[in-house]
N, C-alpha and C positions, 0 to 999 in steps of 0.2 A: 102615462107615456110609456111607450115600449122601449125596453132596454136593447141596445145594439150589442150583439155579441162580437167578441174579438175573434177574428178568423184564426184557424189553426194552421200552423206551418208544416209543410212537408220537410224532410231532411234537407233536400236541395234548397228549398226556400229559406230555411233557417241558416244555412251556411252563407248564402248570398246576403241575407239580411244582416248577419253578423259582420261580414266584410264591409258592407255599406255603412254600418254604424261606426266601425273602426275608422273609416275615412271621413266621417262627418266633421265639419259641414261641407267638405269638398265632395262633389259627385265623382263617380268612377265610370269609365267606359267599359264595355264588355270585355275587351281583350285584357284590360288591367284586372278585371275580376278573374279571368282565366289564369293569369299569372299568379295572382295572390292565392287562389285556391289550390294551385299546384304545389304550394309549400307545406300543406298540411297532410294529415293521414287520409282524409276524405277528399280526394281530388275530383273536381268536376271537369268534364270535357266541354269544349267550346260550344257544341250544339246543345248540350244539356243546359248550359248557362243561359243561352239566348232564348230557348223555349221557356225556361223557368222565369226569366225576367219578363217575358211577354205575359205569362200567366199571372205573375205578381202585379203587373201593371193593371191588368183587367180587374183584379181583386182590390185595387186601390192601395197596395202595399208599397209600391214604388212609383215614382214619377220619372219620366224621361223627357229629354229635349235634346235637340241637336246643338252641338258646340257652336258658339257664336264667334269665338276667336281661335285662330289656329294655334297649336302648341308652339312653344318657343323654337323648336328645332326646324320648323317650316319657314323657309325664307320667302319674302315677298316675290310673287310671280311663280313660285313652285306650284305644281299640281297638288291640290288638297281636297280631300273629301271629308266634310265634317263628321265627327264621331258622335254617336248617341250617348249621352251622359245619363247616368242613373243615380237616383237619390232615394233613400228610405223616407216614406211618409210617416206622419204621426201614427197612423193606423198600423203601419209596418213595425214601428217601434213598439207599440202596445202589444202586438202579436209576439214579437221576439221576447219582450219582457215577461209576458204570460208563460211562454214556453220555458224560459229560464227559471221562473218561479216553480213551475210544475216539476222540472228536472231536479231542482234543489230539494224537493220533498221525497225523492225516490229513496235515498239511503235510510231515512227514518221509517219509511213504509216497509222496506225490506227487512229491517231488524225488529219491526213491531213497536217502535218508540211512539 
């Protein structure tokens, strides 16, 4: 049987995967990812996040679906556009874990341990 390789994450994909894992099991919508990414040193712009989320979904790293229930601040009868919610898949989790394990080996590699 052929072994399925874990996809490699770009820096933007890794940041988004990390934010989605932090919120798990709750999915996040795109603008919430923008807000959460703006608090770190590596800030992602809105356009970057949505393009990256689309690429990650095509790779099977995230799942998305439209919100089925309006958020609590929306009153009945108010105009409401459902938000697209994103969640990390098990493949996305595996890819993030593989990246974290590789990064953890860097200090030993640099000092020759």
